[in-house]
C-alpha positions in Angstrom: 43.2 -13.9 -9.7 44.0 -10.8 -8.0 41.7 -10.7 -4.6 40.7 -7.1 -3.1 43.4 -6.0 -0.5 41.0 -4.0 2.0 37.4 -3.3 2.8 36.6 0.2 3.5 33.5 0.4 5.8 31.0 3.4 5.3 30.1 5.3 8.7 27.4 5.6 9.3 25.8 2.9 7.9 22.9 -0.1 9.1 19.9 0.4 11.6 18.8 4.0 12.4 16.5 5.3 15.3 13.4 4.5 13.9 14.3 0.9 12.8 15.7 0.2 16.2 12.5 1.6 17.9 10.1 -0.6 15.7 12.1 -3.8 16.1 11.9 -3.4 19.6 8.6 -2.3 19.8 7.6 -6.0 18.2 10.0 -7.9 20.6 8.8 -6.1 23.9 5.3 -6.6 22.8 5.9 -10.4 22.1 7.6 -10.5 25.6 5.2 -8.4 27.5 1.8 -9.8 25.7 3.0 -13.2 24.3 2.9 -14.6 20.7 1.2 -14.1 18.2 2.2 -10.4 17.8 0.0 -9.4 14.5 2.3 -6.3 12.4 0.6 -4.8 9.6 3.1 -4.9 6.7 7.0 -5.9 7.0 8.1 -3.5 10.4 10.8 -2.5 8.3 11.9 -3.6 5.0 14.3 -6.7 5.4 14.2 -10.0 5.0 16.8 -11.3 8.1 14.7 -9.0 10.2 11.1 -9.9 9.6 11.9 -13.6 9.5 14.0 -13.2 12.8 10.8 -12.0 14.3 8.7 -14.1 13.1 10.6 -16.9 14.6 10.5 -15.2 17.8 6.2 -15.0 17.2 5.7 -12.1 15.0 2.7 -12.9 12.6 3.0 -9.8 9.3 -0.3 -9.4 7.4 -1.2 -6.9 4.8 -5.0 -6.8 5.5 -6.5 -6.5 9.2 -9.2 -8.9 8.1 -6.6 -11.6 9.3 -6.0 -10.4 12.4 -8.1 -12.0 15.1 -10.5 -10.1 17.4 -8.6 -8.7 20.8 -5.5 -9.5 19.3 -2.0 -7.1 19.9 -1.5 -5.2 16.4 1.7 -3.0 15.8 2.0 -0.9 12.7 5.1 -0.4 10.8 7.5 1.4 10.6 6.2 3.5 7.1 3.2 4.4 9.0 -0.4 3.9 8.1 -3.5 5.4 6.3 -6.0 7.5 8.7 -8.6 4.5 7.2 -6.5 2.0 8.5 -6.0 3.3 11.5 -9.8 4.1 12.6 -10.7 0.4 10.8 -7.7 -1.1 13.6 -9.7 1.1 16.4 -12.9 0.0 15.2 -11.9 -3.7 14.9 -10.9 -3.3 18.5 -7.1 -4.4 18.7 -4.5 -3.5 21.2 -2.9 -1.0 19.0 1.2 0.0 19.0 2.5 2.0 16.7 5.7 1.9 15.7 5.6 4.5 12.9 9.2 6.2 12.9 8.7 9.6 14.4 10.1 11.6 11.3 7.1 10.1 9.3 4.8 10.8 12.4 6.5 14.4 12.1 4.8 14.7 8.5 1.7 13.4 8.9 1.3 16.3 11.5 2.4 18.8 9.4 0.0 17.4 6.5 -2.6 17.6 9.0 -1.8 20.9 10.5 -1.7 22.6 6.9 -4.6 20.8 5.8 -6.7 22.5 8.3 -5.5 25.7 7.3 -6.7 25.0 3.5 -3.7 24.0 2.1 -2.9 21.3 -0.8 0.0 19.3 -1.1 2.6 17.8 -3.6 4.1 15.0 -2.2 7.6 13.7 -3.6 7.9 9.7 -3.4 7.3 6.3 -5.0 4.2 5.7 -6.2 3.2 2.4 -3.9 5.5 2.5 -1.2 3.8 2.0 2.2 5.1 5.6 3.8 3.6 7.3 0.7 0.2 5.6 0.6 0.4 6.3 5.0 1.0 10.3 4.2 -1.1 10.3 1.5 -3.7 8.4 3.5 -4.0 11.0 5.9 -5.7 13.1 3.7 -9.0 11.8 1.3 -8.7 14.7 -1.1 -6.0 17.5 -1.6 -2.7 15.5 -2.0 -0.8 14.7 -5.5 2.0 12.5 -5.8 5.3 13.1 -8.1 8.2 10.7 -8.5 10.2 12.9 -11.2 10.3 16.4 -12.6 8.2 15.4 -15.4 5.2 14.5 -13.0 5.6 18.1 -11.7 4.9 19.9 -15.3 1.8 17.6 -15.2 0.2 18.0 -11.7 -3.0 20.0 -11.6 -4.0 21.3 -7.6 -7.1 22.7 -7.1 -5.4 25.8 -6.5 -2.1 27.1 -5.7 -2.6 30.3 -3.3 -2.2 27.4 -0.4 0.5 24.7 -1.4 2.7 22.8 0.2 5.4 20.2 -0.5 6.3 16.8 1.4 8.0 14.2 0.5 8.9 10.3 1.3 11.7 10.5 3.9 13.5 8.0 2.4 14.4 9.3 -0.9 17.5 10.3 -2.5 18.5 13.5 -1.0 19.8 14.9 -4.8 16.8 13.5 -6.6 14.4 15.1 -4.1 16.4 18.6 -4.2 16.0 18.6 -8.6 12.3 17.9 -7.8 11.5 20.4 -5.3 13.1 22.6 -7.5 10.9 22.2 -10.6 7.8 22.4 -8.0 9.5 25.8 -6.7 9.8 26.8 -10.5 5.9 25.9 -11.8 4.8 27.2 -8.2 7.1 30.0 -6.5 4.9 30.8 -3.5 4.7 26.7 -2.1 5.4 26.3 0.8 8.4 23.9 1.9 8.9 21.8 5.3 10.8 23.8 8.2 13.0 21.4 8.1 13.4 18.6 5.0 11.4 15.6 5.2 14.4 13.3 4.3 15.4 11.8 7.0 18.7 12.4 9.3 19.6 8.4 8.6 18.7 8.7 4.9 21.1 12.0 4.1 24.2 10.8 6.7 24.3 7.2 5.0 24.1 9.0 1.2 26.5 11.4 2.4 29.0 8.8 3.8 28.3 7.0 0.2 29.9 10.5 -1.4 32.5 10.1 0.6 33.4 6.3 -0.1 32.8 6.0 -3.8 35.4 8.0 -5.3 38.1 5.8 -2.9 36.7 2.3 -3.9 36.7 0.3 -6.8 33.3 -1.1 -5.8 30.9 -0.4 -3.5 28.5 -3.3 -2.0 25.3 -2.1 -0.5 23.7 -4.4 2.2 19.9 -4.1 1.6 16.7 -5.8 0.8 15.3 -5.4 -2.6 11.8 -3.8 -1.0 14.5 -0.8 1.1 14.0 2.3 -0.4 17.0 4.0 1.1 19.2 1.2 0.6 18.2 1.4 -3.4 19.0 5.1 -3.4 22.6 4.1 -1.6 23.3 1.7 -4.5 22.2 4.1 -7.2 24.0 6.8 -5.4 27.1 5.2 -5.7 26.8 3.8 -9.9 25.5 8.0 -10.2 29.3 8.6 -9.2 30.6 6.6 -11.5 31.6 3.4 -9.1 30.1 -0.2 -9.9 27.9 -0.7 -7.3 25.8 -3.9 -6.0 23.4 -4.6 -3.5 22.9 -8.1 -1.7 20.1 -8.8 0.9 23.3 -11.2 2.4 26.2 -12.6 2.2 25.1 -15.7 -0.4 24.5 -13.5 -3.0 28.0 -12.1 -3.4 29.4 -13.3 -6.8 33.5 -13.7 -7.3 33.6 -12.0 -10.3 32.6 -9.1 -9.0 35.9 -8.5 -7.3 38.4 -9.4 -9.9 41.3 -7.6 -10.4 39.9 -4.7 -7.9 42.2 -3.4 -4.6 39.6 -1.6 -2.5 35.9 -2.8 -1.6 33.5 0.0 -0.4 30.5 -1.9 2.1 28.0 0.5 3.7 24.2 -1.1 4.6 20.6 0.8 4.3 18.8 1.4 7.6 16.7 -1.5 8.0 19.8 -3.7 7.4 21.7 -5.3 10.7 24.9 -5.2 11.2 25.2 -9.0 11.4 24.8 -9.2 7.8 27.7 -6.7 7.3 30.1 -9.0 9.4 28.9 -11.9 7.2 29.5 -10.1 3.8 33.0 -8.9 5.2 33.7 -12.4 5.9 32.6 -13.5 2.8 35.1 -10.7 0.9 38.1 -11.7 3.3 37.2 -15.8 2.0 38.1 -14.6 -1.0 41.1 -12.8 0.0 40.6 -9.3 1.2 43.2 -8.7 4.0 42.4 -5.7 5.8 38.8 -3.9 7.2 39.0 0.0 7.8 36.2 1.9 9.1 35.9 5.4 7.8 35.7 8.5 9.5 32.2 9.8 9.7 29.2 11.4 11.7 28.3 9.3 15.2 24.4 8.8 15.4 23.3 9.2 19.0 19.5 9.9 18.4 17.1 7.8 20.2 13.8 7.6 19.9 11.0 6.7 23.0 8.9 3.5 22.9 5.3 4.1 23.4 3.6 4.0 26.5 3.3 0.5 27.7 5.9 -1.2 26.6 8.9 0.2 28.6 10.1 -2.8 30.6 12.7 -2.8 33.6 15.2 -4.7 32.7 15.7 -5.6 36.5 12.1 -6.5 37.5 10.3 -6.9 34.1 7.8 -4.6 35.2 6.2 -1.7 32.9 8.2 1.8 34.1 5.3 3.9 31.8 4.4 5.8 34.6 8.1 6.9 35.8 8.9 8.8 33.1 10.4 12.3 33.3 6.8 13.9 32.5 5.1 12.4 35.3 6.9 11.0 37.9 9.8 11.3 40.6 12.8 9.9 38.3 12.5 13.3 36.4 12.7 15.4 39.5 
C-alpha cells in the first residue's frame, strides 16, 4: 500500500480569539473562585476542551435550575437569550459572560435596530445555541431562514424596516447565496455594515479553498456539534476533494489514505492544536514523511477578558483597576 508522502497544514486553523477568551474565562474563574464553576452549555463545541475543563472543576449545565444559589456561572461563547440573562440575574449568580464579542456585536445591532422598529431575518441553523441566543434578544419580530427555500416562505409583518443578520459560523458562500435571495425578495432590506460571519470562520474557509485543490484528501479536526468545523468539511467536499471530520486521532481510518500522496489538514475554531498534532503523528505512523504549512493569514486579534478576571501573573492579584481607561497603566 502506498502511504501518503506529505501532510499540508492549512493556515490559519484551530482556535480563534473568541474561543481562546472563553476558555480563559472559565480557567481564570476556577483559579480565582475555586471549583466548581458552572457553565451554561458547552463553553465551545469541542469534546476535548469540555472534558479538560471538567477535569479542572467546571460543571456544564443546560438549565439554570441545576446551578446552586450564589454559584459562579459562565455563559458559553455562543451567547444566550435575554430570558436566560434575566433568569441568571434573578437567581443571584455571580455571572461572567464568555459570549464571543463578535456574537455580542450582532446582539447589540439587533437591540439597536429593534428600538427603531425593525424586524429581522436571521440566516442560521435552527437549534444552534448561537441562533437561539440571537433570536432570544427579542420576543417577536425575528424570523429564521436556513436556506433559499425558507426565504420564499418567510412572512414578516412589514417590509419597510427589515434587517438581515447571520449566525457567525456559517459557510460564507451559503450565507451569500441566502442573503442574495433575501435581497431579491426584499430589495430595501438593511444589511450589516460588516458581514456578521466572523473573521476566523472566513479565514479558515478561505484557507480550505486554497488547500483543497492541492491535496488528495482533507481531514478536518472538529467535534460533530461544531458548526464552523462542519462547514470546513462541507466546503472541501463541495470543491471536489474527499473530506472527513474527526474529533480526535483515534477516528482516523487507514483506508482513507490508501494510494494518496498528499493529505490536507485543518481544524475548526474550537479545536485545540494538540489534537492537530496527534492527528499528524497518526498519519505519520501510517507512513507520511513530511509536514508543510501553507502560507496564510496570521491572526493577531485578541479580545479582553471581563472585569474581575484580569489576574496579574506575578502577584496573582486582580488588575482590573489598572486598565488603559481607568488607571496609570494607560498614561
